[in-house]
All heavy atoms as TSV, in Angstrom:
chain	resi	resn	atom	element	x	y	z
A	1	MET	N	N	101.274	96.449	107.193
A	1	MET	CA	C	100.069	95.786	106.736
A	1	MET	C	C	100.416	94.328	106.431
A	1	MET	O	O	101.450	94.038	105.855
A	1	MET	CB	C	99.560	96.479	105.481
A	1	MET	CG	C	98.234	95.993	105.001
A	1	MET	SD	S	96.842	96.324	106.065
A	1	MET	CE	C	96.958	98.072	106.337
A	2	TYR	N	N	99.526	93.446	106.822
A	2	TYR	CA	C	99.746	92.013	106.615
A	2	TYR	C	C	98.535	91.392	105.939
A	2	TYR	O	O	97.401	91.805	106.176
A	2	TYR	CB	C	100.018	91.314	107.960
A	2	TYR	CG	C	101.277	91.836	108.597
A	2	TYR	CD1	C	101.237	92.960	109.409
A	2	TYR	CD2	C	102.494	91.235	108.349
A	2	TYR	CE1	C	102.398	93.472	109.965
A	2	TYR	CE2	C	103.659	91.734	108.907
A	2	TYR	CZ	C	103.607	92.860	109.709
A	2	TYR	OH	O	104.758	93.360	110.247
A	3	ARG	N	N	98.807	90.428	105.102
A	3	ARG	CA	C	97.764	89.701	104.380
A	3	ARG	C	C	98.042	88.211	104.493
A	3	ARG	O	O	99.121	87.814	104.916
A	3	ARG	CB	C	97.737	90.094	102.907
A	3	ARG	CG	C	97.325	91.526	102.670
A	3	ARG	CD	C	97.323	91.843	101.204
A	3	ARG	NE	N	96.822	93.196	100.965
A	3	ARG	CZ	C	96.689	93.729	99.774
A	3	ARG	NH1	N	97.014	93.034	98.693
A	3	ARG	NH2	N	96.225	94.953	99.635
A	4	ILE	N	N	97.064	87.409	104.074
A	4	ILE	CA	C	97.251	85.957	104.077
A	4	ILE	C	C	97.282	85.465	102.634
A	4	ILE	O	O	96.342	85.702	101.874
A	4	ILE	CB	C	96.136	85.265	104.874
A	4	ILE	CG1	C	96.241	85.681	106.343
A	4	ILE	CG2	C	96.239	83.746	104.724
A	4	ILE	CD1	C	95.176	85.118	107.233
A	5	LEU	N	N	98.381	84.809	102.297
A	5	LEU	CA	C	98.555	84.246	100.970
A	5	LEU	C	C	97.989	82.835	100.956
A	5	LEU	O	O	98.304	82.017	101.825
A	5	LEU	CB	C	100.042	84.223	100.598
A	5	LEU	CG	C	100.362	83.801	99.169
A	5	LEU	CD1	C	99.790	84.812	98.172
A	5	LEU	CD2	C	101.857	83.672	98.997
A	6	CYS	N	N	97.124	82.556	99.994
A	6	CYS	CA	C	96.511	81.238	99.836
A	6	CYS	C	C	97.207	80.535	98.675
A	6	CYS	O	O	97.169	81.017	97.546
A	6	CYS	CB	C	95.021	81.365	99.528
A	6	CYS	SG	S	94.133	82.409	100.678
A	7	ASP	N	N	97.837	79.419	98.972
A	7	ASP	CA	C	98.587	78.660	97.971
A	7	ASP	C	C	97.851	77.346	97.720
A	7	ASP	O	O	97.912	76.423	98.525
A	7	ASP	CB	C	99.996	78.402	98.490
A	7	ASP	CG	C	100.888	77.724	97.469
A	7	ASP	OD1	O	100.420	77.424	96.346
A	7	ASP	OD2	O	102.064	77.493	97.802
A	8	ARG	N	N	97.145	77.288	96.603
A	8	ARG	CA	C	96.340	76.109	96.262
A	8	ARG	C	C	97.228	75.066	95.581
A	8	ARG	O	O	97.968	75.373	94.661
A	8	ARG	CB	C	95.211	76.554	95.332
A	8	ARG	CG	C	94.135	75.537	95.131
A	8	ARG	CD	C	92.973	76.089	94.343
A	8	ARG	NE	N	93.412	76.555	93.035
A	8	ARG	CZ	C	93.075	77.734	92.520
A	8	ARG	NH1	N	92.321	78.567	93.162
A	8	ARG	NH2	N	93.510	78.085	91.329
A	9	SER	N	N	97.137	73.834	96.049
A	9	SER	CA	C	97.984	72.770	95.500
A	9	SER	C	C	97.488	72.333	94.118
A	9	SER	O	O	96.306	72.470	93.809
A	9	SER	CB	C	98.012	71.571	96.437
A	9	SER	OG	O	96.866	70.773	96.259
A	10	PRO	N	N	98.369	71.790	93.293
A	10	PRO	CA	C	97.980	71.324	91.958
A	10	PRO	C	C	96.945	70.199	91.997
A	10	PRO	O	O	96.251	69.964	91.014
A	10	PRO	CB	C	99.286	70.813	91.351
A	10	PRO	CG	C	100.362	71.450	92.132
A	10	PRO	CD	C	99.805	71.687	93.507
A	11	ALA	N	N	96.822	69.532	93.126
A	11	ALA	CA	C	95.864	68.424	93.234
A	11	ALA	C	C	94.410	68.906	93.334
A	11	ALA	O	O	93.489	68.118	93.196
A	11	ALA	CB	C	96.202	67.570	94.447
A	12	ARG	N	N	94.195	70.177	93.558
A	12	ARG	CA	C	92.834	70.713	93.669
A	12	ARG	C	C	92.144	70.687	92.307
A	12	ARG	O	O	92.791	70.695	91.267
A	12	ARG	CB	C	92.852	72.161	94.182
A	12	ARG	CG	C	93.427	72.342	95.562
A	12	ARG	CD	C	92.463	72.026	96.633
A	12	ARG	NE	N	91.332	72.944	96.548
A	12	ARG	CZ	C	90.395	73.036	97.439
A	12	ARG	NH1	N	90.434	72.285	98.488
A	12	ARG	NH2	N	89.400	73.878	97.299
A	13	GLU	N	N	90.810	70.673	92.327
A	13	GLU	CA	C	90.030	70.626	91.074
A	13	GLU	C	C	90.366	71.793	90.135
A	13	GLU	O	O	90.379	71.648	88.925
A	13	GLU	CB	C	88.521	70.715	91.326
A	13	GLU	CG	C	87.870	70.007	92.442
A	13	GLU	CD	C	88.196	70.470	93.843
A	13	GLU	OE1	O	87.858	71.598	94.236
A	13	GLU	OE2	O	88.790	69.667	94.554
A	14	LEU	N	N	90.639	72.953	90.734
A	14	LEU	CA	C	90.921	74.140	89.928
A	14	LEU	C	C	92.394	74.289	89.576
A	14	LEU	O	O	92.774	75.239	88.908
A	14	LEU	CB	C	90.442	75.392	90.677
A	14	LEU	CG	C	88.953	75.431	90.997
A	14	LEU	CD1	C	88.634	76.626	91.881
A	14	LEU	CD2	C	88.128	75.463	89.728
A	15	GLY	N	N	93.219	73.363	90.042
A	15	GLY	CA	C	94.649	73.450	89.766
A	15	GLY	C	C	95.352	74.353	90.766
A	15	GLY	O	O	94.763	74.833	91.715
A	16	SER	N	N	96.644	74.580	90.547
A	16	SER	CA	C	97.434	75.373	91.483
A	16	SER	C	C	97.168	76.859	91.282
A	16	SER	O	O	96.684	77.289	90.245
A	16	SER	CB	C	98.919	75.077	91.312
A	16	SER	OG	O	99.328	75.459	90.025
A	17	GLY	N	N	97.516	77.623	92.297
A	17	GLY	CA	C	97.366	79.062	92.184
A	17	GLY	C	C	97.659	79.767	93.491
A	17	GLY	O	O	97.580	79.183	94.563
A	18	LEU	N	N	98.031	81.036	93.388
A	18	LEU	CA	C	98.284	81.891	94.541
A	18	LEU	C	C	97.314	83.060	94.500
A	18	LEU	O	O	97.087	83.651	93.445
A	18	LEU	CB	C	99.707	82.449	94.504
A	18	LEU	CG	C	100.845	81.475	94.714
A	18	LEU	CD1	C	102.180	82.184	94.472
A	18	LEU	CD2	C	100.815	80.905	96.110
A	19	THR	N	N	96.764	83.397	95.652
A	19	THR	CA	C	95.895	84.566	95.742
A	19	THR	C	C	95.863	85.031	97.183
A	19	THR	O	O	96.202	84.284	98.097
A	19	THR	CB	C	94.473	84.255	95.240
A	19	THR	OG1	O	93.730	85.471	95.152
A	19	THR	CG2	C	93.750	83.277	96.142
A	20	TRP	N	N	95.492	86.280	97.395
A	20	TRP	CA	C	95.304	86.789	98.746
A	20	TRP	C	C	93.954	86.320	99.268
A	20	TRP	O	O	93.002	86.188	98.510
A	20	TRP	CB	C	95.341	88.314	98.760
A	20	TRP	CG	C	96.655	88.913	98.374
A	20	TRP	CD1	C	96.896	89.694	97.286
A	20	TRP	CD2	C	97.897	88.800	99.055
A	20	TRP	NE1	N	98.214	90.061	97.253
A	20	TRP	CE2	C	98.859	89.529	98.343
A	20	TRP	CE3	C	98.301	88.151	100.215
A	20	TRP	CZ2	C	100.179	89.628	98.733
A	20	TRP	CZ3	C	99.628	88.247	100.612
A	20	TRP	CH2	C	100.552	88.981	99.875
A	21	LEU	N	N	93.865	86.093	100.574
A	21	LEU	CA	C	92.615	85.728	101.221
A	21	LEU	C	C	91.621	86.871	101.043
A	21	LEU	O	O	91.955	88.041	101.268
A	21	LEU	CB	C	92.851	85.463	102.715
A	21	LEU	CG	C	91.617	85.110	103.537
A	21	LEU	CD1	C	91.070	83.750	103.109
A	21	LEU	CD2	C	91.954	85.118	105.018
A	22	LYS	N	N	90.406	86.530	100.632
A	22	LYS	CA	C	89.365	87.541	100.421
A	22	LYS	C	C	88.114	87.180	101.196
A	22	LYS	O	O	87.831	86.013	101.439
A	22	LYS	CB	C	89.022	87.639	98.940
A	22	LYS	CG	C	90.152	88.158	98.097
A	22	LYS	CD	C	89.756	88.259	96.647
A	22	LYS	CE	C	90.942	88.737	95.809
A	22	LYS	NZ	N	90.593	88.823	94.399
A	23	LYS	N	N	87.370	88.205	101.554
A	23	LYS	CA	C	86.062	88.043	102.183
A	23	LYS	C	C	85.136	89.047	101.522
A	23	LYS	O	O	85.461	90.239	101.455
A	23	LYS	CB	C	86.150	88.296	103.691
A	23	LYS	CG	C	84.826	88.105	104.396
A	23	LYS	CD	C	84.970	88.263	105.884
A	23	LYS	CE	C	83.615	88.016	106.523
A	23	LYS	NZ	N	83.699	88.125	107.979
A	24	ASP	N	N	84.016	88.569	101.036
A	24	ASP	CA	C	83.054	89.420	100.319
A	24	ASP	C	C	83.709	90.169	99.161
A	24	ASP	O	O	83.413	91.333	98.911
A	24	ASP	CB	C	82.380	90.401	101.282
A	24	ASP	CG	C	81.583	89.703	102.369
A	24	ASP	OD1	O	81.020	88.615	102.090
A	24	ASP	OD2	O	81.524	90.216	103.507
A	25	GLY	N	N	84.648	89.505	98.483
A	25	GLY	CA	C	85.294	90.086	97.314
A	25	GLY	C	C	86.413	91.068	97.611
A	25	GLY	O	O	87.027	91.611	96.697
A	26	ARG	N	N	86.706	91.302	98.879
A	26	ARG	CA	C	87.762	92.251	99.259
A	26	ARG	C	C	88.893	91.512	99.963
A	26	ARG	O	O	88.666	90.598	100.742
A	26	ARG	CB	C	87.204	93.332	100.171
A	26	ARG	CG	C	86.121	94.173	99.511
A	26	ARG	CD	C	85.607	95.225	100.449
A	26	ARG	NE	N	86.693	96.075	100.914
A	26	ARG	CZ	C	86.914	97.311	100.498
A	26	ARG	NH1	N	86.095	97.856	99.620
A	26	ARG	NH2	N	87.916	98.014	100.976
A	27	ILE	N	N	90.119	91.933	99.705
A	27	ILE	CA	C	91.285	91.332	100.348
A	27	ILE	C	C	91.245	91.638	101.842
A	27	ILE	O	O	91.022	92.771	102.246
A	27	ILE	CB	C	92.587	91.863	99.722
A	27	ILE	CG1	C	92.666	91.425	98.255
A	27	ILE	CG2	C	93.803	91.369	100.502
A	27	ILE	CD1	C	93.808	92.049	97.484
A	28	VAL	N	N	91.468	90.595	102.646
A	28	VAL	CA	C	91.474	90.741	104.102
A	28	VAL	C	C	92.859	91.218	104.532
A	28	VAL	O	O	93.874	90.647	104.125
A	28	VAL	CB	C	91.147	89.389	104.780
A	28	VAL	CG1	C	91.181	89.521	106.294
A	28	VAL	CG2	C	89.797	88.873	104.311
A	29	GLU	N	N	92.895	92.293	105.336
A	29	GLU	CA	C	94.167	92.846	105.799
A	29	GLU	C	C	94.195	92.900	107.324
A	29	GLU	O	O	93.160	93.047	107.969
A	29	GLU	CB	C	94.379	94.242	105.218
A	29	GLU	CG	C	94.498	94.214	103.705
A	29	GLU	CD	C	94.714	95.564	103.085
A	29	GLU	OE1	O	94.150	96.560	103.586
A	29	GLU	OE2	O	95.446	95.622	102.090
A	30	PHE	N	N	95.400	92.792	107.879
A	30	PHE	CA	C	95.612	92.782	109.321
A	30	PHE	C	C	96.655	93.829	109.677
A	30	PHE	O	O	97.564	94.096	108.910
A	30	PHE	CB	C	96.099	91.401	109.772
A	30	PHE	CG	C	95.136	90.296	109.451
A	30	PHE	CD1	C	95.192	89.660	108.218
A	30	PHE	CD2	C	94.179	89.900	110.353
A	30	PHE	CE1	C	94.304	88.640	107.896
A	30	PHE	CE2	C	93.285	88.885	110.050
A	30	PHE	CZ	C	93.344	88.260	108.821
A	31	SER	N	N	96.546	94.374	110.894
A	31	SER	CA	C	97.481	95.403	111.355
A	31	SER	C	C	98.800	94.821	111.821
A	31	SER	O	O	99.844	95.472	111.715
A	31	SER	CB	C	96.864	96.195	112.504
A	31	SER	OG	O	95.688	96.830	112.079
A	32	THR	N	N	98.755	93.604	112.364
A	32	THR	CA	C	99.976	93.018	112.934
A	32	THR	C	C	100.234	91.622	112.372
A	32	THR	O	O	99.314	90.943	111.912
A	32	THR	CB	C	99.879	92.899	114.469
A	32	THR	OG1	O	98.882	91.933	114.800
A	32	THR	CG2	C	99.559	94.238	115.116
A	33	THR	N	N	101.482	91.227	112.466
A	33	THR	CA	C	101.865	89.884	112.032
A	33	THR	C	C	101.220	88.825	112.925
A	33	THR	O	O	100.901	87.737	112.476
A	33	THR	CB	C	103.399	89.732	111.983
A	33	THR	OG1	O	103.716	88.486	111.406
A	33	THR	CG2	C	104.034	89.831	113.345
A	34	GLU	N	N	101.017	89.173	114.201
A	34	GLU	CA	C	100.389	88.236	115.131
A	34	GLU	C	C	98.949	87.932	114.721
A	34	GLU	O	O	98.518	86.770	114.757
A	34	GLU	CB	C	100.423	88.780	116.567
A	34	GLU	CG	C	101.806	88.818	117.172
A	34	GLU	CD	C	102.621	90.048	116.767
A	34	GLU	OE1	O	102.064	90.975	116.130
A	34	GLU	OE2	O	103.826	90.068	117.072
A	35	GLU	N	N	98.197	88.962	114.352
A	35	GLU	CA	C	96.810	88.767	113.914
A	35	GLU	C	C	96.743	87.914	112.653
A	35	GLU	O	O	95.958	86.974	112.560
A	35	GLU	CB	C	96.135	90.110	113.628
A	35	GLU	CG	C	95.868	90.967	114.827
A	35	GLU	CD	C	95.324	92.330	114.431
A	35	GLU	OE1	O	95.848	92.951	113.495
A	35	GLU	OE2	O	94.349	92.762	115.071
A	36	ALA	N	N	97.575	88.265	111.685
A	36	ALA	CA	C	97.587	87.524	110.424
A	36	ALA	C	C	98.050	86.082	110.649
A	36	ALA	O	O	97.478	85.150	110.081
A	36	ALA	CB	C	98.495	88.224	109.408
A	37	GLY	N	N	99.062	85.909	111.478
A	37	GLY	CA	C	99.573	84.572	111.766
A	37	GLY	C	C	98.543	83.700	112.466
A	37	GLY	O	O	98.414	82.508	112.161
A	38	ALA	N	N	97.798	84.289	113.392
A	38	ALA	CA	C	96.764	83.540	114.109
A	38	ALA	C	C	95.651	83.098	113.157
A	38	ALA	O	O	95.175	81.960	113.230
A	38	ALA	CB	C	96.193	84.384	115.246
A	39	LYS	N	N	95.263	83.994	112.252
A	39	LYS	CA	C	94.215	83.642	111.283
A	39	LYS	C	C	94.717	82.567	110.326
A	39	LYS	O	O	93.994	81.625	109.989
A	39	LYS	CB	C	93.752	84.880	110.515
A	39	LYS	CG	C	92.619	84.614	109.565
A	39	LYS	CD	C	91.369	84.150	110.298
A	39	LYS	CE	C	90.187	84.012	109.359
A	39	LYS	NZ	N	88.983	83.539	110.033
A	40	ALA	N	N	95.956	82.687	109.858
A	40	ALA	CA	C	96.529	81.678	108.957
A	40	ALA	C	C	96.581	80.319	109.658
A	40	ALA	O	O	96.241	79.297	109.054
A	40	ALA	CB	C	97.922	82.095	108.501
A	41	LYS	N	N	96.969	80.303	110.928
A	41	LYS	CA	C	97.017	79.047	111.683
A	41	LYS	C	C	95.617	78.445	111.793
A	41	LYS	O	O	95.434	77.245	111.583
A	41	LYS	CB	C	97.595	79.292	113.072
A	41	LYS	CG	C	97.701	78.042	113.895
A	41	LYS	CD	C	98.298	78.304	115.262
A	41	LYS	CE	C	98.359	76.990	116.032
A	41	LYS	NZ	N	98.712	77.186	117.409
A	42	GLU	N	N	94.638	79.281	112.104
A	42	GLU	CA	C	93.246	78.817	112.195
A	42	GLU	C	C	92.778	78.204	110.872
A	42	GLU	O	O	92.167	77.133	110.853
A	42	GLU	CB	C	92.343	79.998	112.563
A	42	GLU	CG	C	90.873	79.694	112.585
A	42	GLU	CD	C	90.027	80.944	112.781
A	42	GLU	OE1	O	90.465	81.875	113.484
A	42	GLU	OE2	O	88.931	81.004	112.204
A	43	LEU	N	N	93.086	78.866	109.774
A	43	LEU	CA	C	92.681	78.367	108.459
A	43	LEU	C	C	93.395	77.055	108.124
A	43	LEU	O	O	92.786	76.135	107.571
A	43	LEU	CB	C	92.964	79.413	107.381
A	43	LEU	CG	C	92.084	80.658	107.445
A	43	LEU	CD1	C	92.657	81.762	106.562
A	43	LEU	CD2	C	90.652	80.333	107.045
A	44	ASN	N	N	94.694	76.971	108.430
A	44	ASN	CA	C	95.457	75.754	108.142
A	44	ASN	C	C	94.966	74.557	108.944
A	44	ASN	O	O	95.084	73.421	108.495
A	44	ASN	CB	C	96.955	75.983	108.405
A	44	ASN	CG	C	97.616	76.731	107.274
A	44	ASN	OD1	O	97.350	76.483	106.103
A	44	ASN	ND2	N	98.478	77.665	107.625
A	45	GLU	N	N	94.418	74.808	110.105
A	45	GLU	CA	C	93.916	73.724	110.954
A	45	GLU	C	C	92.461	73.380	110.661
A	45	GLU	O	O	91.945	72.395	111.168
A	45	GLU	CB	C	94.086	74.098	112.422
A	45	GLU	CG	C	95.548	74.164	112.835
A	45	GLU	CD	C	95.762	74.691	114.239
A	45	GLU	OE1	O	94.793	75.153	114.875
A	45	GLU	OE2	O	96.908	74.639	114.702
A	46	GLY	N	N	91.808	74.178	109.837
A	46	GLY	CA	C	90.402	73.975	109.520
A	46	GLY	C	C	90.171	72.874	108.504
A	46	GLY	O	O	91.096	72.370	107.864
A	47	ARG	N	N	88.913	72.526	108.334
A	47	ARG	CA	C	88.557	71.424	107.431
A	47	ARG	C	C	88.722	71.772	105.957
A	47	ARG	O	O	88.787	70.894	105.118
A	47	ARG	CB	C	87.131	70.956	107.704
A	47	ARG	CG	C	86.084	72.019	107.543
A	47	ARG	CD	C	84.719	71.511	108.005
A	47	ARG	NE	N	83.787	72.601	108.126
A	47	ARG	CZ	C	82.937	72.960	107.183
A	47	ARG	NH1	N	82.894	72.294	106.055
A	47	ARG	NH2	N	82.128	73.973	107.353
A	48	THR	N	N	88.792	73.053	105.602
A	48	THR	CA	C	88.931	73.438	104.194
A	48	THR	C	C	90.386	73.527	103.743
A	48	THR	O	O	90.656	73.850	102.598
A	48	THR	CB	C	88.252	74.795	103.932
A	48	THR	OG1	O	88.895	75.784	104.749
A	48	THR	CG2	C	86.776	74.743	104.245
A	49	ALA	N	N	91.316	73.217	104.625
A	49	ALA	CA	C	92.744	73.393	104.319
A	49	ALA	C	C	93.383	72.213	103.603
A	49	ALA	O	O	94.581	72.223	103.367
A	49	ALA	CB	C	93.508	73.684	105.610
A	50	ALA	N	N	92.623	71.216	103.232
A	50	ALA	CA	C	93.197	70.001	102.634
A	50	ALA	C	C	94.102	70.285	101.448
A	50	ALA	O	O	95.169	69.707	101.326
A	50	ALA	CB	C	92.089	69.043	102.232
A	51	GLY	N	N	93.726	71.160	100.553
A	51	GLY	CA	C	94.540	71.425	99.372
A	51	GLY	C	C	95.043	72.846	99.286
A	51	GLY	O	O	95.488	73.296	98.238
A	52	VAL	N	N	94.984	73.569	100.415
A	52	VAL	CA	C	95.416	74.969	100.418
A	52	VAL	C	C	96.300	75.211	101.624
A	52	VAL	O	O	96.010	74.770	102.729
A	52	VAL	CB	C	94.199	75.929	100.483
A	52	VAL	CG1	C	94.654	77.382	100.459
A	52	VAL	CG2	C	93.227	75.660	99.359
A	53	LYS	N	N	97.399	75.931	101.408
A	53	LYS	CA	C	98.273	76.334	102.512
A	53	LYS	C	C	98.133	77.844	102.678
A	53	LYS	O	O	98.242	78.594	101.706
A	53	LYS	CB	C	99.725	75.976	102.215
A	53	LYS	CG	C	100.665	76.382	103.319
A	53	LYS	CD	C	102.096	76.050	102.989
A	53	LYS	CE	C	103.005	76.549	104.100
A	53	LYS	NZ	N	104.396	76.475	103.709
A	54	TYR	N	N	97.894	78.296	103.904
A	54	TYR	CA	C	97.716	79.709	104.213
A	54	TYR	C	C	98.950	80.223	104.936
A	54	TYR	O	O	99.418	79.615	105.891
A	54	TYR	CB	C	96.486	79.907	105.095
A	54	TYR	CG	C	95.209	79.425	104.450
A	54	TYR	CD1	C	94.715	78.146	104.694
A	54	TYR	CD2	C	94.499	80.249	103.591
A	54	TYR	CE1	C	93.546	77.701	104.100
A	54	TYR	CE2	C	93.329	79.813	102.985
A	54	TYR	CZ	C	92.853	78.540	103.249
A	54	TYR	OH	O	91.705	78.100	102.654
A	55	THR	N	N	99.483	81.360	104.474
A	55	THR	CA	C	100.697	81.927	105.051
A	55	THR	C	C	100.520	83.432	105.240
A	55	THR	O	O	100.124	84.136	104.305
A	55	THR	CB	C	101.895	81.699	104.106
A	55	THR	OG1	O	101.957	80.317	103.755
A	55	THR	CG2	C	103.188	82.119	104.749
A	56	ALA	N	N	100.840	83.917	106.435
A	56	ALA	CA	C	100.797	85.359	106.702
A	56	ALA	C	C	102.018	86.004	106.053
A	56	ALA	O	O	103.128	85.501	106.170
A	56	ALA	CB	C	100.793	85.608	108.197
A	57	ARG	N	N	101.778	87.111	105.360
A	57	ARG	CA	C	102.870	87.817	104.670
A	57	ARG	C	C	102.747	89.317	104.878
A	57	ARG	O	O	101.647	89.865	104.853
A	57	ARG	CB	C	102.806	87.574	103.156
A	57	ARG	CG	C	103.054	86.161	102.734
A	57	ARG	CD	C	104.553	85.891	102.684
A	57	ARG	NE	N	104.848	84.504	102.411
A	57	ARG	CZ	C	105.086	84.000	101.218
A	57	ARG	NH1	N	105.058	84.768	100.168
A	57	ARG	NH2	N	105.359	82.722	101.095
A	58	GLU	N	N	103.887	89.964	105.029
A	58	GLU	CA	C	103.884	91.421	105.086
A	58	GLU	C	C	103.618	91.935	103.678
A	58	GLU	O	O	104.082	91.356	102.685
A	58	GLU	CB	C	105.220	91.944	105.599
A	58	GLU	CG	C	105.207	93.438	105.810
A	58	GLU	CD	C	106.444	93.940	106.539
A	58	GLU	OE1	O	107.426	93.187	106.661
A	58	GLU	OE2	O	106.403	95.095	106.972
A	59	TYR	N	N	102.851	93.018	103.579
A	59	TYR	CA	C	102.506	93.568	102.282
A	59	TYR	C	C	102.723	95.061	102.289
A	59	TYR	O	O	102.238	95.772	103.181
A	59	TYR	CB	C	101.040	93.252	101.957
A	59	TYR	CG	C	100.631	93.764	100.601
A	59	TYR	CD1	C	101.013	93.116	99.437
A	59	TYR	CD2	C	99.891	94.933	100.495
A	59	TYR	CE1	C	100.668	93.603	98.214
A	59	TYR	CE2	C	99.544	95.435	99.247
A	59	TYR	CZ	C	99.924	94.760	98.120
A	59	TYR	OH	O	99.592	95.250	96.891
A	60	ASN	N	N	103.431	95.552	101.292
A	60	ASN	CA	C	103.675	96.983	101.140
A	60	ASN	C	C	102.576	97.552	100.249
A	60	ASN	O	O	102.535	97.261	99.057
A	60	ASN	CB	C	105.054	97.196	100.517
A	60	ASN	CG	C	105.365	98.658	100.331
A	60	ASN	OD1	O	104.544	99.541	100.577
A	60	ASN	ND2	N	106.584	98.928	99.921
A	61	ILE	N	N	101.707	98.362	100.824
A	61	ILE	CA	C	100.561	98.904	100.086
A	61	ILE	C	C	100.996	99.649	98.819
A	61	ILE	O	O	100.360	99.564	97.795
A	61	ILE	CB	C	99.705	99.813	100.985
A	61	ILE	CG1	C	99.065	98.972	102.076
A	61	ILE	CG2	C	98.649	100.548	100.194
A	61	ILE	CD1	C	98.298	99.745	103.097
A	62	GLY	N	N	102.095	100.339	98.866
A	62	GLY	CA	C	102.581	101.097	97.720
A	62	GLY	C	C	103.043	100.233	96.553
A	62	GLY	O	O	103.251	100.715	95.451
A	63	ALA	N	N	103.166	98.933	96.758
A	63	ALA	CA	C	103.671	98.040	95.706
A	63	ALA	C	C	102.689	97.910	94.537
A	63	ALA	O	O	103.088	97.607	93.418
A	63	ALA	CB	C	103.955	96.655	96.286
A	64	ASP	N	N	101.398	98.128	94.779
A	64	ASP	CA	C	100.388	98.016	93.720
A	64	ASP	C	C	100.247	99.278	92.890
A	64	ASP	O	O	99.629	99.276	91.849
A	64	ASP	CB	C	99.010	97.696	94.326
A	64	ASP	CG	C	98.861	96.230	94.675
A	64	ASP	OD1	O	99.737	95.439	94.276
A	64	ASP	OD2	O	97.885	95.895	95.340
A	65	ARG	N	N	100.785	100.359	93.366
A	65	ARG	CA	C	100.535	101.646	92.705
A	65	ARG	C	C	101.619	102.057	91.773
A	65	ARG	O	O	102.639	101.607	91.647
A	65	ARG	CB	C	100.332	102.731	93.768
A	65	ARG	CG	C	99.111	102.398	94.575
A	65	ARG	CD	C	98.865	103.414	95.630
A	65	ARG	NE	N	97.756	102.902	96.432
A	65	ARG	CZ	C	97.525	103.257	97.642
A	65	ARG	NH1	N	98.272	104.142	98.225
A	65	ARG	NH2	N	96.518	102.757	98.309
């Protein structure tokens, strides 16, 4: 399982912070590193990426339990 880590820079209005990419309040998950990497690249190249760095990361589902 792969997720995208959003790393907000301290220069942002809300300050620095790390969080998983979410859509409609739910964490977005990908089956492969290629899918997650492609989405992270798309986000990093987008207009909203000025103060946020997106990185694809492997995630162990059992780590939360």
